[in-house]
N, C-alpha and C positions, 0 to 999 in steps of 0.2 A: 504494500500500500504506500503510495507516495502522496505527500502533501507538502506544500511550500512552508518554510519556517514562518514567514510573515502571516500566512493564513492561520496556522496553528496557534501562533501567539495571539492573534486577534480573537480566535475562539476561546482560548484560555483566559484572556483578560475580561471576557464577558460572561463566562460560564464555568461550571465545574465539569471536567471530562473524566471518563473512565478510559484509560489508555492501556492497551495490552501491547507489550513489546518483548523482544528477545534480548536477554541480558548477555553480556560478554561471555559468560560461562556456558551459554547455550540454553539456560533455563528460561522459561517464559514467566513474566510478571504482569499482573494487572494492578494499576495504581489509580486511585482517585486523586486528581490533582487540579490545580488552578493557578492563575496569575491575577485573579480578581483582587484589587487593592484591599477590600474589606476582610479578606481571609489571610493576607500576608502578615508576617510578624512586624511589629513596630520596632525600629532600631533607633534608640535614643543616643545622641552624641553628647558627651560631656566634655567640658573644658579640660584640656590636658590629655584627651584620648589620642592615641597614636593614629595617624592617618595611614591607612593601608591602601596599597595599590590594588585596584580591582583585579580579580582573577581573569586570566586570558580565557575567553570562551571559544570553544570550537564552533565552527560554522555548521558542523554536522550534528551537534547535540543541542539540547534545549533544557535549561534549568527550570524547574517548576516547584511549586509548593505541594508536598505530599500531605493531603488532609488527614490521612489516617496515622501516619508516623509523626506528623507535625514537624517536618524537617524539609530542607531543600534537597531535591534529588534531580537527576538529569537522565535523559535517555537520548540515544542517537535516532535521528529522524528516519534513517534507513532501516531501523530495527522495529518500527511500528508495525504490528500485525493488524490492529483495529483500534478505533476510538469512537466514543459516543458521548453525547451531552447527557449529564447526570443531574438529577435534582437532589438537593440535600434535605 
């Protein structure tokens, strides 16, 4: 299944998705994820905090917020088996 990164990011910024993909180790994983601002963690910056360089992102992968693990996860776009819009 192929989808452009910009299309998938738009879907994720407006919805929660159930994405099934193949992991690097060959196993299949299904994840409930989103990029909707209301579901993302709030990062508070305090005075004196070290400024970190943003991690270099691969063009082939997409970081998302895993709603079940409550953590950032990423998957490769070419590993997607299926995706669907989910309701919480």
